[in-house]
C-alpha positions in Angstrom: -18.2 5.2 15.9 -14.9 3.1 15.4 -13.1 6.0 13.9 -14.3 8.8 16.3 -13.6 6.6 19.0 -9.7 6.5 17.6 -9.9 10.1 17.1 -11.0 11.4 20.5 -9.1 9.3 22.3 -5.7 9.6 20.6 -5.8 13.5 20.3 -7.0 13.7 23.8 -4.0 12.0 24.7 -1.9 14.1 22.3 -3.3 17.3 23.9 -2.5 16.4 27.6 1.0 15.1 26.3 1.8 18.7 24.8 0.5 20.3 27.8 2.5 18.3 30.1 5.5 19.0 28.2 4.9 22.7 28.1 4.6 22.7 32.0 7.6 20.8 32.1 9.4 23.0 29.8 8.2 26.3 31.6 9.6 24.8 34.9 13.3 23.8 33.5 13.6 27.4 31.9 12.4 29.0 35.1 15.1 27.1 37.0 17.6 27.7 34.3 17.1 31.4 34.5 17.5 31.3 38.2 20.9 29.6 37.8 20.1 27.2 40.7 21.9 24.2 41.5 18.4 22.5 41.9 18.2 21.9 38.4 19.7 18.3 38.9 17.0 15.6 39.7 19.4 12.8 38.9 22.3 14.1 41.3 21.8 11.2 43.8 23.7 8.5 41.6 26.8 8.2 43.2 26.8 4.7 43.2 26.4 4.1 39.8 29.6 2.2 38.0 30.6 4.9 35.7 30.5 7.9 38.3 32.3 6.0 40.9 36.2 6.5 39.7 35.6 10.4 39.2 35.9 12.9 41.7 33.0 15.0 42.7 33.8 18.1 41.1 34.0 16.4 37.6 30.5 14.7 37.9 29.1 18.2 39.3 30.6 20.0 36.2 29.4 17.3 33.7 25.9 17.7 34.9 25.7 21.4 35.0 27.0 21.3 31.3 24.2 18.6 30.4 21.5 20.8 32.2 22.9 24.1 30.3 22.6 22.4 27.1 19.2 21.2 27.9 18.0 24.6 28.7 19.4 26.0 25.6 18.0 23.4 23.5 14.6 24.2 24.8 15.0 27.7 24.1 15.8 26.8 20.6 12.8 24.6 20.3 10.4 27.4 21.9 11.8 29.9 19.5 11.1 27.7 16.6 7.5 26.7 17.7 6.9 30.2 18.4 7.8 31.2 14.9 5.4 28.3 13.3 2.4 29.1 15.5 2.9 32.9 14.5 3.2 32.2 10.8 0.2 29.8 10.9 -1.8 32.2 12.7 -1.0 35.1 10.3 -2.4 32.8 7.5 -5.7 32.1 9.5 -6.1 35.8 10.1 -4.9 37.5 6.8 -6.9 36.7 3.8 -5.3 39.3 1.8 -2.0 38.2 2.3 -2.8 34.9 0.5 -4.3 36.6 -2.6 -1.3 39.0 -2.8 0.8 35.9 -3.1 -1.6 34.2 -5.5 -1.3 37.6 -7.9 2.6 37.4 -7.4 2.8 33.8 -8.7 0.5 34.2 -11.4 2.8 37.0 -12.5 6.0 34.9 -12.3 4.1 32.0 -14.2 3.6 34.4 -17.2 7.2 35.7 -17.1 8.7 31.9 -17.0 6.3 30.8 -19.7 7.7 33.5 -22.1 11.2 32.9 -21.3 10.4 29.1 -21.9 9.2 30.1 -25.6 12.1 32.1 -26.4 14.4 29.3 -25.2 12.5 26.6 -27.2 12.7 28.9 -30.4 16.6 29.2 -30.1 17.1 25.6 -29.4 14.9 24.7 -32.4 17.5 25.9 -34.9 20.0 23.6 -33.4 18.6 20.5 -34.7 21.2 19.3 -37.1 23.8 16.8 -36.2 22.3 15.8 -32.9 23.3 12.1 -33.0 27.0 12.6 -34.5 28.5 12.6 -30.9 27.0 12.4 -27.6 25.9 15.7 -26.9 24.3 17.5 -23.8 21.0 16.0 -24.5 22.5 12.6 -23.9 24.4 13.4 -21.0 21.9 12.6 -18.4 21.6 8.9 -19.6 25.1 8.1 -18.5 25.6 6.8 -15.0 27.8 9.3 -12.7 30.9 7.8 -11.4 29.8 5.3 -8.7 32.6 5.8 -5.9 32.2 3.5 -3.6 30.2 0.7 -2.0 29.7 2.7 1.3 26.4 4.7 1.9 26.9 8.2 0.9 24.6 11.0 2.1 22.6 12.0 -1.0 22.1 15.8 -1.0 18.7 17.0 -1.6 18.3 19.3 -4.8 16.2 21.8 -3.2 17.0 25.3 -2.7 15.5 25.5 0.7 16.8 27.3 3.8 18.1 24.8 6.3 16.1 25.9 9.0 12.9 24.8 7.4 14.3 21.6 6.2 15.5 20.3 9.5 12.3 21.3 11.3 11.9 19.1 14.1 9.4 16.4 14.0 6.8 17.2 16.9 5.1 14.0 18.6 2.4 13.2 16.5 -0.2 10.2 15.5 0.1 8.1 12.1 -2.9 7.0 11.1 -3.2 4.5 8.2 -5.9 2.7 6.6 -6.0 0.5 3.4 -7.6 2.7 0.6 -7.9 6.2 -0.2 -11.7 6.5 0.2 -11.5 4.9 3.7 -8.8 7.6 4.5 -11.1 10.6 3.2 -13.7 9.2 5.4 -11.6 9.2 8.3 -10.6 13.0 7.5 -14.1 14.0 7.5 -14.8 12.7 10.7 -12.0 14.7 12.2 -13.5 17.7 10.6 -16.7 16.8 12.5 -15.1 16.1 15.8 -14.3 18.7 18.6 -10.7 18.6 17.3 -11.6 19.6 13.9 -10.8 23.5 14.2 -7.2 23.2 15.8 -5.6 19.8 14.9 -2.7 20.2 12.2 -3.4 17.3 9.9 -1.8 16.3 6.6 -3.0 13.7 4.3 -0.3 11.9 2.3 -1.1 9.8 -1.0 0.6 8.4 -4.1 1.5 10.8 -7.0 -1.3 8.9 -9.0 -3.8 10.5 -6.5 -2.0 13.9 -5.8 -0.3 15.0 -9.1 -1.8 18.1 -10.5 0.3 18.3 -13.5 -2.2 17.1 -16.3 0.3 16.0 -18.7 1.9 13.6 -16.3 -1.6 12.7 -14.8 -2.6 11.3 -18.1 0.3 8.7 -18.1 -2.3 6.7 -16.1 0.0 3.8 -14.8 1.8 4.5 -11.4 5.1 3.6 -12.5 5.0 5.9 -15.6 3.8 8.9 -13.4 6.6 8.2 -10.9 9.3 8.1 -13.6 8.1 11.3 -15.4 7.9 13.4 -12.2 11.4 12.1 -10.9 13.0 13.2 -14.3 11.0 16.6 -14.6 12.7 17.3 -11.3 16.1 16.3 -12.3 15.6 18.7 -15.3 15.1 21.4 -12.9 18.1 20.8 -10.9 20.2 20.3 -14.1 18.7 23.6 -15.3 20.1 25.6 -12.5 23.6 23.9 -12.9 23.3 25.0 -16.5 22.5 28.4 -15.9 25.6 28.6 -13.8 27.8 27.2 -16.5 26.3 29.5 -19.3 29.5 29.3 -21.2 28.8 25.6 -22.2 27.2 24.9 -25.4 23.4 25.6 -24.9 21.6 22.6 -24.0 18.2 21.5 -25.5 15.3 22.8 -23.3 13.5 20.0 -21.2 10.3 20.1 -19.5 10.5 20.9 -15.9 7.3 20.8 -13.9 5.7 24.3 -13.2 3.9 23.2 -9.9 7.4 21.9 -8.3 8.5 25.4 -7.0 9.9 25.6 -3.6 7.9 28.9 -2.5 4.5 27.6 -3.8 4.9 24.4 -2.0 5.8 26.1 1.3 2.6 28.4 0.8 0.5 25.0 0.5 2.3 23.5 3.3 1.3 26.3 5.7 -2.4 26.1 4.1 -2.6 22.4 4.7 -1.5 23.0 8.4 -4.0 25.8 9.1 -7.0 23.7 8.3 -7.9 20.0 8.1 -8.2 18.9 4.4 -8.7 15.6 2.7 -7.1 14.4 -0.7 -9.6 15.8 -2.9 -9.6 19.3 -1.0 -5.7 18.9 -1.2 -5.7 18.4 -4.7 -7.9 21.4 -5.7 -5.8 23.6 -3.6 -2.7 22.3 -5.3 -4.4 23.4 -8.7 -5.7 26.7 -7.3 -2.2 27.8 -6.0 -0.2 26.0 -8.4 1.9 24.1 -6.0 2.7 20.4 -6.0 0.4 18.9 -3.3 2.7 15.4 -3.3 5.6 17.4 -2.3 3.9 20.3 -0.5 2.1 17.7 2.0 5.5 15.9 2.8 6.8 19.2 3.8 4.1 19.5 6.3 5.0 16.2 8.0 7.4 17.7 10.7 4.9 20.0 12.2 1.8 18.0 11.8 -0.1 16.5 14.6 -1.9 13.9 12.9 -0.5 12.4 9.7 -3.1 10.0 7.6 -1.5 7.8 5.1 -2.1 4.3 3.3 -0.7 1.7 5.2 1.4 0.5 2.3 3.6 3.7 2.7 4.1 3.3 6.3 4.8 -0.7 6.3 7.4 -0.5 3.4 10.7 1.1 4.8 12.2 2.3 1.7 8.8 4.2 1.0 8.5 5.4 4.4 12.1 7.0 4.3 11.5 8.3 1.0 8.6 10.3 2.4 10.3 11.5 5.2 8.3 9.9 8.1 10.2 9.4 11.3 8.6 6.8 13.7 10.9 7.3 16.6 8.8 7.9 19.8 5.4 8.6 17.5 2.3 7.0 17.8 1.0 4.9 14.9 -2.6 3.7 14.5 -3.3 1.0 11.9 -7.1 0.9 11.2 -8.8 -1.7 9.1 -6.0 -4.2 10.0 -7.9 -7.5 9.5 -5.6 -8.2 6.5 -2.4 -6.5 8.2 -0.4 -9.9 7.8 -1.6 -10.6 4.2 -0.5 -6.7 3.2 3.0 -6.9 4.7 3.3 -10.4 2.9 2.4 -8.7 -0.4 4.2 -5.7 -0.2 7.5 -7.6 0.7 7.0 -10.4 -1.9 8.2 -9.9 -5.6 7.5 -11.6 -8.9 9.5 -11.3 -12.1 8.4 -12.9 -15.6 10.9 -14.7 -18.0 9.6 -11.8 -20.7 10.8 -9.0 -17.9 14.1 -10.8 -17.3 15.0 -11.2 -21.1 13.8 -7.6 -22.0 16.0 -6.2 -19.1 18.9 -8.0 -20.2 18.4 -6.9 -24.0 18.0 -3.3 -22.8 21.0 -3.3 -20.3 23.6 -4.6 -22.6 22.5 -2.3 -25.6 22.9 0.5 -22.9 26.3 -1.0 -22.1 27.5 -1.3 -25.6 26.6 2.4 -26.5 28.0 3.9 -23.8 30.8 1.4 -22.6 33.8 4.3 -23.6 32.1 6.7 -21.5 31.5 4.2 -18.1 33.8 4.2 -15.5 35.2 0.8 -14.4 33.2 0.3 -11.2 30.2 1.1 -13.2 30.9 -1.5 -15.9 31.7 -4.1 -13.3 28.0 -3.6 -11.7 26.4 -3.6 -15.1 28.3 -6.9 -15.9 27.3 -8.3 -12.6 23.5 -7.7 -13.3 23.8 -9.0 -16.7 25.0 -12.1 -15.1 22.1 -12.3 -12.6 19.7 -11.9 -15.5 21.3 -14.6 -17.5 21.3 -16.9 -14.5 17.6 -16.4 -13.7 16.3 -17.1 -17.3 18.5 -20.1 -17.0 16.7 -21.3 -13.8 13.4 -21.0 -15.7 14.8 -23.1 -18.6 15.7 -20.5 -21.0 18.3 -18.7 -22.9 18.7 -14.9 -22.6 19.5 -14.5 -26.1 16.3 -15.8 -27.8 12.9 -14.5 -27.9 11.3 -15.4 -24.4 7.7 -15.9 -26.4 9.1 -18.4 -28.5 11.1 -20.9 -26.1 9.1 -23.5 -24.8 9.8 -24.8 -21.2 10.5 -28.5 -21.0 9.5 -29.1 -17.4 6.7 -27.5 -16.5 5.0 -27.0 -13.0 5.9 -25.0 -9.8 9.2 -25.8 -7.6 9.7 -24.2 -4.0 13.2 -23.4 -3.1 14.7 -21.9 0.0 16.7 -18.7 -0.7 20.3 -20.4 -0.2 19.2 -23.2 -2.6 18.1 -21.1 -5.2 21.4 -18.8 -4.9 23.6 -21.9 -5.4 21.6 -23.7 -7.8 21.3 -20.5 -9.9 25.2 -20.0 -9.3 25.0 -16.5 -8.1 26.0 -17.2 -4.4 29.5 -15.7 -5.2 27.8 -12.1 -6.0 27.2 -9.7 -3.0 23.6 -9.0 -3.3 23.5 -6.2 -0.9 26.1 -4.2 -2.8 24.3 -4.7 -6.2 21.2 -3.7 -4.4 22.8 -0.5 -2.9 24.2 0.2 -6.4 20.9 -0.1 -8.2 19.5 2.3 -5.6 22.1 4.7 -5.7 23.0 4.9 -9.4 19.3 5.3 -10.6 20.4 2.9 -13.2 16.9 1.6 -13.9 15.7 5.4 -14.3 18.8 5.9 -16.9 17.9 2.8 -18.7 14.3 3.6 -18.9 15.3 7.3 -20.2 17.7 5.2 -22.9 14.9 3.2 -24.0 12.5 5.8 -24.3 14.8 7.4 -26.7 16.2 4.7 -28.8 14.1 1.6 -28.5 11.6 2.9 -31.1 11.7 1.7 -34.7 14.1 3.7 -36.0 16.5 2.7 -33.2 19.8 4.4 -33.4 21.2 1.4 -31.5 23.0 -1.0 -33.5 21.2 -4.4 -32.6 23.1 -7.4 -32.7 21.4 -10.6 -34.1 19.9 -12.0 -31.0 18.7 -8.6 -30.0 16.9 -8.1 -33.4 14.5 -11.1 -32.0 13.7 -9.0 -29.2 13.0 -5.7 -31.1 9.7 -6.6 -31.5 9.1 -6.9 -27.8 11.0 -3.8 -27.2 8.9 -1.7 -29.7 5.9 -3.3 -28.0 7.1 -1.9 -24.6 7.4 1.4 -26.1 4.1 1.9 -27.4 2.7 1.0 -24.0 5.1 3.5 -22.6 4.3 6.4 -25.0 0.7 5.4 -25.1 0.3 5.2 -29.1 -1.3 8.7 -29.3 2.0 9.8 -31.1 1.1 9.3 -35.0 2.9 7.1 -37.0 4.4 4.8 -34.4 3.8 1.5 -36.1 1.4 -0.8 -33.9 3.2 -4.1 -33.2 1.2 -7.3 -32.5 0.5 -7.7 -28.9 2.8 -10.2 -27.0 0.8 -13.0 -25.8 -0.7 -12.9 -22.6 2.0 -11.5 -20.7 1.5 -7.7 -21.9 -0.2 -7.0 -18.4 2.9 -7.6 -16.7 5.0 -5.5 -19.0 3.1 -2.6 -18.3 5.2 -1.3 -15.7 7.6 1.3 -17.2 10.9 -0.4 -16.6 11.4 -4.1 -16.3 14.6 -3.4 -14.4 12.8 -1.8 -11.5 10.6 -4.9 -11.1 13.6 -7.0 -11.1 15.5 -4.7 -8.4 12.4 -5.5 -6.3 13.1 -9.3 -6.6 16.7 -8.8 -5.9 16.3 -6.7 -2.6 13.8 -9.8 -1.7 16.7 -12.2 -2.1 18.5 -10.5 0.8 16.2 -11.6 3.3 17.2 -14.1 5.7 17.2 -17.9 4.6 14.6 -18.9 7.0 12.1 -15.9 6.3 11.1 -16.6 2.9 11.1 -18.9 -0.2 11.7 -18.7 -3.8 8.8 -20.1 -6.1 10.0 -21.2 -9.9 6.8 -21.2 -11.8 7.4 -22.8 -15.3 4.6 -22.5 -17.7 4.5 -23.0 -21.4 6.9 -20.7 -22.4 9.9 -18.8 -20.8 8.2 -15.4 -21.3 4.9 -16.6 -19.4 7.2 -18.6 -16.6 8.0 -16.5 -13.6 10.2 -16.3 -10.3 8.6 -15.3 -7.3 9.7 -14.3 -3.8 7.4 -15.4 -1.0 8.0 -14.0 2.3 6.9 -16.2 5.1 7.8 -14.1 8.2 6.0 -10.7 8.0 7.3 -9.9 11.7 10.8 -9.1 10.3 9.5 -6.2 8.4 7.0 -5.1 11.4 9.6 -5.4 13.9 11.0 -2.0 13.1 7.9 -0.1 13.4 7.1 -1.9 16.9 10.8 -1.0 18.2 11.0 2.5 17.1 7.4 3.7 18.0 6.0 4.8 21.2 2.9 2.8 20.8 1.4 1.0 17.9 -2.5 0.3 18.0 -4.0 -2.5 15.7 -7.5 -1.7 15.1 -10.5 -3.0 13.1 -14.1 -3.6 13.1 -13.7 -7.3 12.8 -10.2 -8.5 14.4 -11.4 -11.9 15.4 -9.4 -14.3 15.9 -6.8 -12.0 17.3 -4.2 -15.0 18.1 -2.7 -14.4 14.6 -1.6 -10.9 15.4 0.0 -11.9 18.8 1.8 -14.8 17.5 2.9 -14.3 13.7 3.3 -10.5 14.1 4.2 -9.4 17.7 5.9 -12.6 19.4 7.9 -13.0 16.3 9.0 -9.5 16.3 10.3 -10.2 19.9 7.5 -7.8 21.6 7.4 -8.5 25.2 4.0 -10.0 26.0 3.5 -7.4 29.0 3.5 -4.7 26.2 0.5 -6.3 24.4 -2.8 -5.0 25.6 -5.9 -6.3 24.1 -9.4 -4.4 24.2 -12.4 -5.3 22.5 -16.1 -3.9 23.1 -19.6 -5.0 22.3 -21.6 -3.5 19.4 -23.7 -0.6 19.7 -27.2 -2.2 18.8 -29.7 -3.9 21.2 -29.4 -7.5 21.3 -33.0 -7.9 19.7 -31.7 -6.2 16.6 -29.6 -9.4 15.4 -30.5 -13.1 14.8 -27.5 -15.1 14.1 -28.5 -18.9 13.3 -26.2 -21.6 12.6 -28.2 -23.9 10.6 -27.3 -27.8 10.4 -30.0 -29.2 8.3 -32.1 -27.9 5.1 -35.8 -28.2 4.8 -35.7 -31.7 3.6 -33.6 -32.7 6.4 -30.3 -32.7 4.2 -27.2 -32.3 6.6 -25.7 -29.0 5.3 -21.8 -29.5 4.9 -20.0 -28.2 2.0 -16.7 -29.8 1.9 -14.8 -29.9 -1.5 -16.3 -33.4 -1.6 -20.0 -32.8 -1.0 -20.9 -29.4 -2.0 -21.1 -30.2 -5.8 -23.7 -33.0 -5.2 -27.0 -32.0 -7.0 -28.9 -32.5 -3.7 -26.8 -30.1 -1.9 -27.4 -27.4 -4.4 -31.1 -27.8 -4.4 -31.2 -27.8 -0.8 -29.3 -24.7 -0.7 -32.0 -23.1 -3.3 -34.9 -24.3 -1.3 -33.6 -22.6 1.8 -33.2 -19.4 -0.2 -36.7 -19.7 -1.6 -38.1 -20.1 1.5 -36.0 -16.9 3.1 -37.0 -14.7 0.1 -40.7 -15.4 0.9 -40.5 -13.7 4.1 -37.6 -11.5 4.2 -38.0 -8.0 3.2 -35.6 -5.7 1.3 -32.3 -7.0 0.3 -30.6 -10.3 1.0 -27.0 -10.8 0.3 -25.7 -14.4 -0.1 -21.9 -15.0 0.2 -20.4 -18.2 -1.8 -17.0 -19.5 -1.0 -15.6 -18.8 -4.7 -16.6 -17.5 -7.9 -16.4 -20.8 -9.4 -18.5 -22.3 -7.0 -21.2 -19.3 -7.2 -21.3 -19.9 -11.1 -21.8 -23.7 -10.7 -24.8 -23.3 -8.1 -26.3 -20.4 -10.4 -26.0 -22.5 -13.4 -27.7 -25.6 -11.6 -30.7 -23.4 -10.4 -31.0 -22.3 -13.9 -31.2 -26.0 -15.2 -33.9 -27.0 -12.6 -36.0 -24.0 -12.8 -35.2 -23.0 -9.1 -34.0 -19.5 -10.3 -37.1 -18.4 -11.9 -38.9 -19.1 -8.5 -36.4 -16.9 -6.6 -36.9 -14.1 -9.2 -40.7 -14.2 -8.6 -39.8 -12.7 -5.2 -36.6 -10.8 -5.4 -34.6 -9.4 -8.4 -31.1 -11.4 -8.7 -27.9 -9.5 -9.0 -24.2 -11.2 -9.3 -21.2 -9.8 -8.1 -19.2 -8.9 -11.1 -15.6 -10.2 -11.4 -14.2 -6.6 -12.9 -13.9 -4.0 -10.0 -14.9 -1.0 -12.5 -18.7 -2.6 -12.9 -19.0 -3.1 -8.9 -20.5 0.6 -8.4 -23.0 0.0 -11.3 -24.5 -3.2 -9.7 -24.8 -1.7 -6.2 -26.4 1.3 -7.7 -29.0 -1.1 -9.6 -29.4 -3.3 -6.6 -30.2 -0.3 -4.3 -32.7 1.2 -6.8 -34.4 -2.1 -7.0 -34.9 -2.5 -3.3 -36.2 1.2 -2.9 -38.6 0.7 -5.7 -40.1 -2.4 -4.4 -40.3 -1.1 -0.8 -42.3 2.1 -2.4 -44.6 0.1 -4.9 -45.6 -2.9 -2.8 -46.7 -5.9 -4.9 -45.1 -9.7 -5.3 -41.5 -8.2 -5.8 -40.2 -7.6 -2.3 -36.5 -6.6 -3.1 -33.2 -8.0 -4.3 -31.0 -11.0 -4.1 -27.3 -10.5 -4.4 -25.0 -13.5 -4.9 -21.3 -12.5 -3.7 -18.3 -14.0 -3.2 -16.1 -14.2 0.1 -13.1 -12.1 -0.2 -14.5 -10.4 -3.5 -15.4 -6.8 -4.0 -18.5 -6.9 -1.9 -17.1 -8.5 1.2 -15.0 -5.4 2.4 -15.4 -1.8 2.9 -19.3 -2.0 1.4 -22.1 -0.9 3.6 -25.2 -3.1 3.3 -27.1 -0.9 5.8 -30.9 -1.1 6.4 -32.9 -2.3 3.7 -29.8 -3.2 1.4 -29.1 -6.0 3.8 -31.8 -7.5 6.0 -30.4 -10.8 5.8 -26.7 -12.1 5.2 -26.3 -15.7 4.3 -23.2 -17.5 4.3 -23.1 -20.8 2.2 -20.4 -23.3 3.5 -17.2 -22.3 5.0 -14.9 -20.3 2.8 -11.4 -22.3 3.6 -8.5 -21.3 1.8 -7.1 -23.6 -1.2 -5.1 -26.0 0.9 -3.3 -27.2 -2.2 -1.6 -24.0 -3.1 2.1 -24.3 -2.9 2.4 -20.7 -1.1 0.0 -21.8 1.6 1.4 -25.3 2.2 5.0 -23.6 2.8 3.5 -21.0 5.1 1.8 -24.0 7.1 5.2 -26.1 7.2 6.9 -22.7 8.3 4.5 -22.1 11.2 4.3 -25.3 12.5 8.4 -25.4 12.6 8.3 -21.7 14.1 5.1 -21.0 16.3 4.7 -23.2 19.6 1.5 -25.5 19.8 -1.2 -23.6 21.6 -3.7 -26.1 23.5 -2.4 -29.1 21.6 -3.3 -27.5 18.2 -0.9 -27.5 15.4 -0.2 -23.9 14.4 -0.9 -24.5 10.5 -4.5 -25.9 11.3 -5.1 -23.0 13.4 -3.8 -20.9 10.6 -6.5 -22.4 8.0 -9.4 -21.9 10.3 -8.5 -18.5 11.3 -8.3 -17.4 7.6 -11.7 -18.9 7.2 -13.1 -17.2 9.9 -11.6 -14.1 9.3 -13.2 -13.8 5.8 -16.7 -15.1 7.4 -16.4 -12.5 10.1 -15.3 -9.6 7.4 -18.5 -10.7 5.2 -21.1 -11.0 8.0 -20.2 -7.5 9.5 -21.3 -5.8 6.4 -25.0 -6.0 7.6 -25.1 -4.1 10.8 -23.7 -0.6 10.0 -25.4 1.7 12.8 -27.4 1.9 16.0 -30.7 1.3 14.8 -30.0 -1.2 11.9 -31.2 -4.8 12.2 -30.6 -8.0 10.5 -30.5 -11.7 10.5 -27.3 -13.6 9.8 -27.5 -17.3 8.5 -24.5 -19.7 8.7 -25.2 -22.9 6.4 -22.9 -25.5 7.5 -23.1 -27.7 10.6 -19.3 -27.1 11.2 -19.9 -23.6 12.6 -21.1 -25.1 15.7 -17.9 -26.7 16.7 -16.3 -25.1 19.4 -13.0 -24.2 17.9 -14.9 -22.6 14.9 -17.8 -21.1 17.1 -15.3 -19.3 19.5 -14.0 -17.6 16.7 -16.9 -15.5 15.7 -16.9 -11.7 17.1 -18.2 -11.8 20.7 -21.1 -9.4 19.8 -22.4 -12.1 17.2 -21.2 -15.2 19.2 -23.5 -14.2 22.5 -26.7 -14.0 20.3 -26.3 -17.1 18.2 -28.5 -20.0 18.1 -27.6 -23.3 16.8 -30.7 -24.7 15.0 -30.5 -28.5 14.1 -33.9 -28.4 12.2 -34.7 -25.9 9.5 -38.4 -25.4 10.9 -37.6 -23.8 14.1 -35.1 -21.5 12.4 -37.5 -20.4 9.9 -40.2 -19.6 12.7 -37.5 -17.4 14.5 -36.5 -15.7 11.1 -40.3 -15.1 10.3 -40.5 -13.4 13.8 
């Protein structure tokens, strides 16, 4: 019911608001038409400072002009709105129009295809002497002249009519959630709601989920898909300029995307606005209409009333701007926001490995050597600066950029944390203006040019003369290339995989990763830290930027929006959001309103118990010191055996970590307790790999269903899961799938991790102490209880559901911890010192 409450509340508000604006417009236009003086409600301001010195007739004239302009603006807006509504209405009514357009498109496609074939046939004859000089085929790899360090307006390459591009953004609601499946679920709720018929809704997603060009989709990795898509667009725009300069030597034909057609995307935009569609429906519409859903859906943003998008897209400013999302005076709803702080921290933290740094250095120096004569001075200056930065970064890891990173051992291993300023001084790059370098990377698209260059010349038959040092890197580079091209091309020699860091190298262009790290270094000194992680070899070592203050990146959202709603099923404890996100972002406390409501289930449908002692009166306290004791693991096993005797269906048991779950499982196997458990419930373990989760869940559900139908000694299944793992979020253990949820111990985060320690120190310095407790202590407890609340919330999924919840650890009864349980659970929780009375309650 949460999504539905958000939909109905938000869209009712939007309707009322639109209606109010219409009435206000009508009133003003009527007054304007009558040319009356009564237009100005704000005339009674003679005492204000700026009007005091001016004569009355000047003030009156200025006001008249403002009013006339306002009326003209309203008239224009009305005409535009009318045009849009008529267009959408026509599409709703006129299905024939749709099919005529479709037929016209398929005829155009056929003509395009024939043209393309004839061009290719012509160009194949011109294959000789391709590399003797830089021909047109290579022009695109050369950086355009970089004029200045000032921002310049980038002109969009689309041939649209301005009227459509500059379409005004209507007041709208941005709804964000974490995953595409949660967003699809939300869109289906909108379709079922009373607003489903007449809401203009658009779903945004990544190219990975929206691209309909099979050749590009096959690349698999997001970065590769993005690069290929951008390249095809660039080819399209260059094609146009080529056709204009037909006199020049004929250019070799390059692939353009058949789905990236302005007319078709306009058509898709209108289709999207006429009827609510989720991502899957959008993709199939794109295939059917031969239009790109990724760009077509972006065209629909200005006119949409509800925009549904993953929250990474909204929280990261460059991505937001690229998508054309304008937050000024709009409403933002962030759902599933329990890990909002972590998400912002992750999006703005960046990590680069030694092998990526060396590889980027090698690629960039080869690029510079090849095109040195063709590059303008400004470009060369920036390329040299980037090369210098890469050299210094590798030196900070204890290596040399001209040697193979996989063969250089690191002398002092370990992890060191530095403030941003210290890192800049020690790496001797404090004299370089990183803001300018970052802007240069952004505007010159250097990483994309470099990627094209490596794709063309990085192969075994490299046309680039490599110097001695770079030859050592050739193996690494060939390896990179086989990853990029997917070794489906026959005849590409397979080079041996480079140690364990090949996963990190999967990103298309190492320089792109490094750009992320450079931009992170432009954060304010107090808001982040740099972590030097030196391991084994330089290639395996890494530099990581850790963001400590998520509020700096959230502040922009809060400032620009009319309202921000942070919602979730289990948001307790809420203090984190208030302190770390809102007050650090300078939000006025009066602007923050908190609302929480009970659960839909009646009190008797849930039995939460905090258990302090086990069946043999062993006190339950799972601290790092005591949880490994055999008697502790035995006691946990006895509790589970007793419960499985009386609880029907499925039991889900959460452990604090994978390691501990494995240790307990092995201990139970050794003592024979596992076989006693297996007599009552079939035992499943949460897999570590995400792609196996579905399989385990299906088997688990099947087993429970089978047992409930056949009867007999087996009463269901027991699923051993991990807090914060694949099963603790977004999965519904409704009805028989979760009749009891058990939490073994308290899932405190690893307090020894350097990142967490740094965050705690930072909090103690910046956040005021509340009720005598250190902010760092509160952070640890909150992280723990958020994880608990998220996990136990899996069991009750609808109004008629029922389940028992068992918290195994006497520390849950402490007031500071107890009060962090969600209210609907807290109000019904019983604290049981002895196992006997708890067991009797559960049995009932």
